[in-house]
C-alpha positions as CSV (number, residue, x, y, z in Angstrom):
1,M,34.2,8.3,-16.4
2,N,31.7,10.8,-17.6
3,S,29.9,12.8,-15.0
4,G,26.3,11.7,-14.7
5,L,27.1,8.1,-15.8
6,L,26.9,5.5,-13.0
7,R,27.9,1.9,-12.9
8,A,25.3,-0.6,-11.8
9,K,26.5,-0.8,-8.2
10,Q,26.5,3.0,-8.0
11,A,23.1,3.3,-9.6
12,A,21.6,0.7,-7.2
13,A,23.1,2.6,-4.3
14,Y,21.7,5.9,-5.6
15,L,18.2,4.3,-5.8
16,D,18.8,2.4,-2.5
17,I,18.0,-0.9,-4.1
18,S,19.9,-4.1,-4.8
19,V,21.8,-4.5,-8.1
20,R,19.6,-7.5,-8.8
21,L,16.5,-5.3,-8.5
22,L,18.1,-2.7,-10.7
23,Y,18.7,-5.3,-13.5
24,Y,15.1,-6.5,-13.1
25,L,13.8,-2.9,-13.6
26,V,16.0,-2.6,-16.7
27,Q,14.5,-5.9,-18.0
28,E,11.0,-4.6,-17.3
29,G,11.8,-1.4,-19.3
30,K,11.4,0.9,-16.3
31,I,15.0,2.1,-16.2
32,T,17.1,2.8,-19.3
33,R,20.6,1.5,-19.5
34,H,23.4,2.7,-21.9
35,N,25.7,0.2,-23.4
36,M,29.2,1.6,-23.6
37,R,31.0,-1.5,-24.8
38,V,30.5,-5.2,-24.7
39,R,29.5,-6.1,-21.1
40,T,29.9,-2.5,-20.0
41,I,26.7,-0.6,-19.2
42,R,26.1,2.7,-17.4
43,F,23.1,4.5,-16.1
44,K,22.4,8.2,-16.5
45,Q,21.6,9.9,-13.2
46,S,18.9,11.8,-15.0
47,D,17.2,8.5,-16.1
48,L,17.4,7.4,-12.4
49,D,15.8,10.6,-11.3
50,T,13.0,10.2,-13.9
51,Y,12.4,6.7,-12.5
52,I,12.2,8.1,-9.0
53,Q,9.7,10.7,-10.1
54,S,7.6,8.0,-11.8
55,C,7.3,6.1,-8.6
56,R,5.9,9.0,-6.6
57,S,2.1,9.2,-6.3
58,T,0.5,12.6,-6.3
59,T,-2.8,11.4,-5.0
60,I,-3.7,9.3,-2.0
61,N,-6.8,7.2,-2.0
62,P,-8.4,7.9,1.4
63,S,-10.0,4.4,1.6
64,S,-6.5,2.8,1.3
65,V,-5.2,4.9,4.2
66,S,-8.0,4.4,6.6
67,D,-7.2,1.8,9.3
68,S,-10.6,1.7,10.8
69,D,-11.4,-1.5,8.9
70,S,-8.0,-3.0,9.3
71,R,-8.4,-3.8,12.9
72,K,-11.6,-5.8,12.4
73,P,-11.4,-9.6,12.3
74,L,-11.1,-11.1,8.8
75,M,-14.5,-12.7,8.9
76,E,-16.2,-9.5,10.1
77,R,-14.7,-7.6,7.1
78,K,-15.9,-10.4,4.8
79,S,-12.6,-10.1,3.0
80,E,-11.6,-12.0,-0.1
81,L,-8.7,-13.3,1.8
82,A,-10.9,-14.9,4.4
83,N,-13.2,-16.3,1.8
84,S,-10.2,-17.8,-0.1
85,F,-9.0,-19.4,3.1
86,L,-12.4,-20.9,3.8
87,K,-12.7,-22.2,0.2
88,A,-9.3,-23.8,0.6
89,G,-10.5,-25.5,3.7
90,V,-8.2,-23.5,6.1
91,K,-9.9,-22.9,9.4
92,L,-9.4,-19.5,10.8
93,K,-8.3,-19.1,14.4
94,P,-10.9,-17.7,16.8
95,K,-9.3,-14.3,17.0
96,H,-10.0,-13.8,13.2
97,M,-13.6,-14.8,13.4
98,I,-16.7,-12.7,14.3
99,S,-17.3,-12.6,18.0
100,V,-21.1,-13.1,18.5
């Protein structure tokens, strides 16, 4: 086997994902596969490294990190989730409602 070329199971282990997810990422065009013969595919380690780099975020949105709002009850935050529950007729438990 050529160095740098990995089988599906090896590539999935390298990425720490399942083989099924690996094939899904190939189908979505996020990872490149190389057809060696009929029913024989390989993955270049450099392509996997490129995929890993593409998954890394260089900026962090401070509003998404802040947990000050996450501890408030759903109704107090007036979240879309709470509104969708109410529209669907789902009653929220008292701990999720605004305490008056």
